[in-house]
N, C-alpha and C positions, 0 to 999 in steps of 0.2 A: 548577590552572584554575579557572576561573570555572563555579559548577552554578547552573542555573537551574532550580526545580521548579514542576511545575504541581501542582494539586490534583484530586481527584476532580470536582469543581464545575465546574473548566475543561474537564477532558477531555470528562464527559457534555456541556457546552453546543457543545464542538467537534463533538462527532459529531452533535447536533441540527443544528450548521450545514452540516456536508458533506451530512445527508439533505436539508436545505434547499437547497443547491447542486446538488444531482441532480433537486430537483423543478424548480426553475427551468430547467433543461435539459432538462426533459422526459425524461428519462433512467431508465429502473429496469432494472438487472440483474435477471438471473434469478437468479444468486447472487452471494454476496460469498466471499473467500478471504481470512482471516488468514495473516498471513505469521507464521512463530514467531518469536520470543517476543512482541517490540514489539508486532506487529499483532493478536493474536488477541483484547487486551482490547478496542479501539476497533472492529474488525470485530463481535464478539459485542455490543456495545452497539449496533452499525446495525442488525444483524439482528434483534436484539430490539426494536428501535424502528419498524421497518418490515416486520417479519415476514415477510424474505427470509431463504432458506436460506443457510447459511453453511459453509463448509468451510476447512481450515487446507492450507497449504502449507509445508512444513520445508525451510527455506533459512537456514543458520547462517553464514554468511561472516563475519561480525565473529567470533565466539568460535572458529572455525576449526573448525566441525564439518561435517556431511554436510550435503549438500543432497540430496533427494529430488525425483526427475523425477516427474511427473505427465502423461503421456498423454493420460488422459480428458479432463482440464483444456486441453490444446492444442488436440485435436479439437473440444472444444467451440467455442473462439476461433475456430477455422479455420471452423465450420459456423455461425456468426453468434449463437451466445447468447451474452447480455451478461453479463460477468464484471467485477465491481468487486474489484480486489486492494487490501488495506488493509495499512499498515504505519504506526508510529509516528513514522517520521521517514523523509525521503529527505535522507540524509546525504552519501552521496557517489556514490549513483546505482548502485552495483553489484548490490544486490540486483535490482533493474529489468533492469537488462542480462543479469543471470545467467539472468531468467524468459525475457525476449525471445530472447535465444538457443537457451534450451532448448526453448521451445514450437517456434521455428521450425524448430530441427533434429528435432524429435520428428514432427512432423507436414505433410507436404509440404514438405520443405525446397526454398529457393529460389523457392516459390510467389509472384508478385508480389502477390498477395492480403494477405500480410504487412504490407506499408505501410499497408493501410487499416484492419486489423484494431484496429490499438493508435489508441487515442481514439476508437474507433468502436464494436466490440463491446466489447473491452477497455479498462478505464479504472482509473487509480492513483488513490488517496486518501490522504494523509497527515494527522498531526494537524499536523507542522512541515514545512514545506518550506526547505532549506538553499541560499539562494542559489548557492554556490559548487559545489553539486553537478553532476557530469557530466549528470545525468539534469535536464533544465531543463525540464519541461513537466509535472508531475504534474497531473492533471484536476482533483483537488479538496484544498483545503490551507485551513489558519486560520489558522496562525503562521508566522512567517518568522525565518530565521536567517542571518546569513552567515558562516560561520566562517573565511572567507579573513580577513576584517576582525576578527574578534572572536571567537577559538575558547573556546567554552563546553561543557559537558556538561548536556544535557538531563536531568534526572529525572523521570521519570512517577509517578505514586501509586503502581503496581504494584512498583516499583522502591524500594529503599531504603526500605518501609513498616515496617520492624521497629526503625529509629533514631526 
């Protein structure tokens, strides 16, 4: 499998680009949420740059780990707090699907407001968007791939740093 390596400088630039995209949309979250593991570094960089508080959300679908629900974040989203959820890649869309399902079932299940919360109060940012993902609409992203056409493994600088 072809590996694509990103440098720290590229990731830092991508985070600045995401911050610019948010500014261009006149949108500023109340807090940023980094998805463990891959989203923690870019979420922290965005938090440091913008001065916006950061939290984390433990979702480990790829690694077969546990996913931890967060009722407080679901309630915040439902009450209109602006939340930016950050991950390194929108690969298959399963992380976003898990969050949407979990939050919608946690706070007022079936309420029609959930249809407008996503993209309004809650937005998603990734460094890389895979066009073949089931989640087609991340709000902010910098790089793109299409793994259906050319499979590759993206290596961010916090992965394989020891090599």
